[in-house]
N, C-alpha and C positions, 0 to 999 in steps of 0.2 A: 504493500499499499504506500503511495507516495504523497508525503507530507509537506506543506509549504507554509512558512509563515505561522505555525500552529494551527493551521486549518488543514483540510484534505485538500489536496491538488486540485487547480480550477477544472483540469481534465475530468477529473473523478466527479465533482459536484455536479457538473453540467452533463455526465453521463446519466447521474441519477436522477436528474430533472428531465432527461430525455425517456427514461425507464418509469418515471412516474407519469411521465404525458402518456405513455403506451398503454400503461396499465389502466388510465380512465378511458382512455379510446376504446379499448375492449370492453371496459365496464358499460361505456353507453351503447357500443354495439349491442352488446347482450341485452340492456334494456330496452332498446329500440326495437329490437325484433317484432314484441307483441304490438306495437304501436302502428308499425308499418303494416301489420297483417291484421289490423282490428277491423277494416270494413269487409275481408274475406272470411273471418271468423265470426262476424256478426251476422254475415247472410247465411253461412252454412249452419250456425247455432241459433238462429232468430234471436239474437241479443238487442236489447234496447240501447239508446245513448246511455241512460240511465246505468243499466246492468253493466256495460262496459266501464262505466265511471266507478263502479264498485270493484272493480279488477285493480283499475288504477287507485283506487284509495287502499285497496289491501297492502299494495305494494309501498304507498307510502307511509303506512302503518308501520309495517316493517322498519321503514326507513327511520321514522320517528323513534321508535321504542328502541332500536338499535344505536342510535348516536352516541349517548351518555355511555354505555357500555364499551362501545367500540373506543372511544376516545379513552377510556381508563384502559383498555388493553395495549392501544399505543403506547401509552404512557409507561407502563408496567413491562412489557415484553420487547419495546422497540418497533420501528417500522419495519425491519427487515422479516422478523417473524410474524408481525402481527399481519402485513399485508399478505405475505403467503397464504396464511391460513383462510384470509376471508375471500382472495382470490381463488383458491381452489374450491372453496364451498359453492359460490355463486356460479362458477362454471359447470358444476355437476348439476345443479339445479336449473341451469338455464337448459342443459339437455334432456332433464325429466320432462320439461314442457310439449316434447315431441310426443311421450307417451300420455298426455291428459287427452281428455273428450268425452264424451258420452260411451258407456259401457266399460270404459277400462278400470285396471285396477287403482290407479290414482284417483279416478273419481269416486268409486266406492269408500276408498280409505278418507278422502277428504269430507264426503258427507257425512261420514261417522263421526269424523272430529269436530266438525263445525254446525251439525244442525240442531245441536243442543242452544245454539246462540238464537235470540228470539228475532223473527223476520228472515232467518234464512233455512227455513225447512221447505218453501215451495220454489228452491231456484231452478234456472231454466237448466237444459240440458248441457253437460260439460261446464258450467259455472263454478262447481265447488271446488274442482281440481285445480282450475286457473287461480281461484282467489287464494288458496292455501300455497300454491307454488309461488304467486306473486309475493304473498307475504314474506316468506322464506327468502326469496330473492331480495327484497328490500331489506331484509334483517342482515344478510351476508353483504350486500354490497355498500352499505352505507357508512364503512369504515374507510374508504379508499380515498375521499376527499380529505378525511380528518388526516389520514396517515402523509398525504402529500403536504397538507399545510404545515404538519409538526415538522415535516423533515426540512422543507424550506426556511423556517423560522431560525434553524439553528445553522443551514449551510449557507446563507447569505445576507450580507448588511443591508441595512434599509435601503442605500443607494442603486442596488441591483435587484432587490428582493420582487418590486413590481415586475419586472421582465421575464425573471424566474418564474413567478406566480403566473404569470400571463401565457407562458411556455406551456405549464402545465396543466392550466384549465383550458387552453386549446385543445387538448387531449379529447376533452369530454365533448367539445363541440364537433371534432374530426370524427368521433364515434358516430355522432348524429347524422353527420354528411354523408357517411358511407354505408350508414344502415340501408336506407331506401334503395340505393341499386342493387346492393348485395342481396338482400333478404326477397325484393322483387323477383330478380334472377332466380335465386334458389328456388322461391315457391313456385315461380311461373314454370320452371323447369323440371324439378324434382317433387313438387308439393309442398304445403305450409310446414310440415313436421321437421323436414332436412333444413328448413330456415332457422331452426333453432340448434339443430346439432352442429351442425358444420362450423358456425362462427364460433360455439364454446369450445368445440374442441381444439380449433385451429388458436384459440388464444392461450391455450396451456402452453405453448411453446415459449410464452415469455418469461416463464417461471424461473428456468435455469439461467436466465440473462441475470434476473434480479439477484438471485441466491448468489451469483458468483460476483457480483459488483458491489452491493451494499454491505459495508462493514455491521458487525452486531452494535447493540444498543450502547456498549459501554465505550467502543472508539467514536461513535456518531456524538455521545454526550461529550466525551473527552476533547474533541475537536469542533464542538459547535461554536458558531461566532458569538463572543462575549457580550452582553448588554453593556450599553453606554454606560460610562462612569457616573453620570447623572442618576442613574436608574437606583431605584431603591432597592435594598436588597432582598432577596427572596430564599430563605432558610426554611430547609426541610419542606421543599416544595410538595414533595409528595404527601406530607402529612396536613395540607391544606383540606379542611373539609369542603364539602361540595356545596354546602348552603353558603360559605363565605365566597365560593366564586360566584354563585348564581346571585348573591346580595351586592357584588360589586357594581358600579354604575358602568363602568367601560366595557364590561363584560357584557352589561345589559345593553349597552349600545351596538356591539357586535351582533349579539342575539337579535336586535330589532333589524338591522341592516339585512340579516339572512332572511327575519321573517317576510319582510316586505319586498325582497327582490327574488328570493330563492323560487317562490311559486310561479314567479313570470315563465323562468326557463323551464321548470317542470311543466307547467302548461301547454308551451309551444313542443317539448318532446313528447308529451303525451297524448295532444290533441291536434297538433299540425296536419298529418297526414289525411285524418277522418274530416277535419275541416275543408282541406283541399279538395277532398272526394264529394263531400256533401253539400258544403257551403259553397263552393266555386265550380262545382260541376267536372271536376277533373276525371280522367280514366285511371284504373289502378297501375297501368304502366306509365302515365304521365308521372305518377308520384315519384318514380324511382329519378326523376329529375328534378322537379319543381319542389318536393319535399326536403332535398338537400340545399337548394339555394340559400335560404334563409340561414340554416345553421352554417353555411359556408361563409357568410358574411358573418355572421356572430362568433365565429372562429377567430377572424383577423381582429375582432375586437379584443380578444383575449392577447394577441400579439402586440397589435399596435397599440393597443390600450396601457398594457404593460411598460412598451416603452415611453410614451407619451407620460406616463406617472411618473417613472423614473427622471425623463428630462425637467419636467415642471418641479418635482422634488430639488434636482441638482441646480435648476435655474433662479429658485425663489430663495434657496438656502436654508428652507425649513420643511421638517418632515409635515409637520401639522398643515402649513398652509398650503403646500404642494399637494398634498393628498386631497385635502379638501377640494381644491380646484379641480382636479381629476375627477371625483366623485360627481360633482355639480353638471360638468359637461356630460358626464356619462348617464347620470339620471334624467337630463333634456334629451336624450337620444332615447332612453327606453321608455318615454312617454308617447312615443310614436305609435305604440299598439293602439290606441283610441281613434285613430284616424281609419282603421280597418273597414268600419262599415260604412265609410262615406266614400270609399275607393272602387269603384265598379272594374275597372281595367285589372285583369288577372296578374299582368306583367309587374305594373306600378305596384299592386300590394304585396306581392312576393318581395320585391326591393325595399318596401317600407317596413315589413316585418323583419327583414334582414338587419337594416338599420336600428329596429329595436333591439334586437339581440345583440347586435355589434355593441350597443349602450351597456345592456344588460351584462355582458361578459367583460367590458372594460370596468363595470363596479366590482365583477367579482376579481379582477385581477388585482385592482387598488384594495380590496378588502384582503385578499391574501397578504399582501405587505403589509397590512396595518394590524393583523394580529401578530405578526412579528415586532412591531414597534409598541403594542401594547402590553403583551403577555412574554413571560421568559418560555424559553423552549421547554422547559419542563413541564410547564402545564399547558403547553398549546394544544395537546390532545384532548383533553378535558373541556378546557374553555372551547373549542369548536365543535366538540361535541354536544355541548350547551347550546351554542347558535344553531347546530346543526337540527338539533329536536325541535327548536322553534321553527326554522325553516322547513322541516318535513311536517309538521303539524300545521303548519298555515297550508303546504301544498295539498296536504290530504284534503282539508275543508274546501280548497278551491277546485281540486279534482272532483270532489264527489258533488259539490253543486253545478259545477260547468256541467255535466250530463244531463242533471235535472233542469237548469235554466236554459239549455239548449233546445230539450224535448219542450218545454213550455214557451219560450219567449225566442228563440233563435239566437244567434252568435253575437248580436250587436251588444247586449248589456256586458258580455264576458269580454269582448276586447275593450270596451271603455273602462270596465273595472280593471284590467291589466296595466292600461296605461296610467291610472291614478295612483299605483302602488310605488311608484319613484318617488313622487312628491313626499309620501310618507317616510320613505327610506330616507332622504335628504333631511328632514325634521330631525329624524334619528342622529345623523349623523352630526348636526350642528348643536342640538340642544339636549340630547343624552350622552353620548359618546364626548362631547366635548374637546377638549383640546389633545390632540394625539400625540402621546406620550405614555411612557412606562406607567402602568397601574401599580397601586400600592396592594399588596396582600400581606395578609397576617395569619399564621397557622392557628 
């Protein structure tokens, strides 16, 4: 292992960023398979929009409930072992989707597990199996983002952390870019079940590269970027109670940023293919192209936004001022979602959705840098787990009510709501998070 100036060698640090980006690309590819196939599965199994929404809710429920345990896992065993465990789990669960459906053993077991829950006794054909599998998928996938943020908090100083965070988070958008053409091709050529199997199995190729490159927990901690001299000391970080973390104002600010921006990306990942099919009248094959374009534009928001944030921080000479300028610009672009109901042209609509996702992913890149500014690396896993709990709790409600609202009122109120959320996130940055500087924690 090469070490330079008390930290991991730059080449190794950027290689880890690349592997983290690849992991979340695979994560989103596996996650997006169901949304790309949604129109076909709805047609085959006669699901309503609301019932498809229940499946999406099950996934987000798993994501929400797994966030804090996943953060604790990463803090306890480190990102090398923690990410290996959850990556293996979600890949195997993704494969199991291919064996779900009416009359399958998975459907029978799932019905036995959940029919005691009020309201789930009369489920449509095949719904129970997908509900359980999506819950388990969310439970296992949720730690990927936390693992990346924890690693980057220790690998990069504030002036380059935005770029590293943007490159990492771009992997998520890249996964959503490649999912539609890959899944549409596999489903059209071999049937929808192979759309689940092949991407999940292929993704396992990533594991040996990760295990070979990333150091163990002790080495990562030893060579982590040290906090600024002005930062308050954090002693016995592992002993800080969860309630003290939750009660910290800056942690609350990070929590609210995720609450008001995370559901926007989840909305597009979950509903964009179905919106283009039913709301815009596109064919299933057209989804292979048009469902990728907004996510492709959004992916550039991670990279370009990360670079812009770092440039603004260096130009202003202030982490606090620089990050807030970046947040404000990004929130403004994210608000473009509310224009969708008033844009009849499909090409312009796809472009505007892309710009909205560009802004939202710029927010994500800036947020990743901000976590490292506010909390020490020893606490980054748990703090981001808390924020992720809020993100996925809000996403759960958004996904649930999206299906119901679309069935009753159409897509207009959904997009207007998505466009208003960035303004609430901006208020959280300025009035709750406050000055972007190291938070004070006491054991």
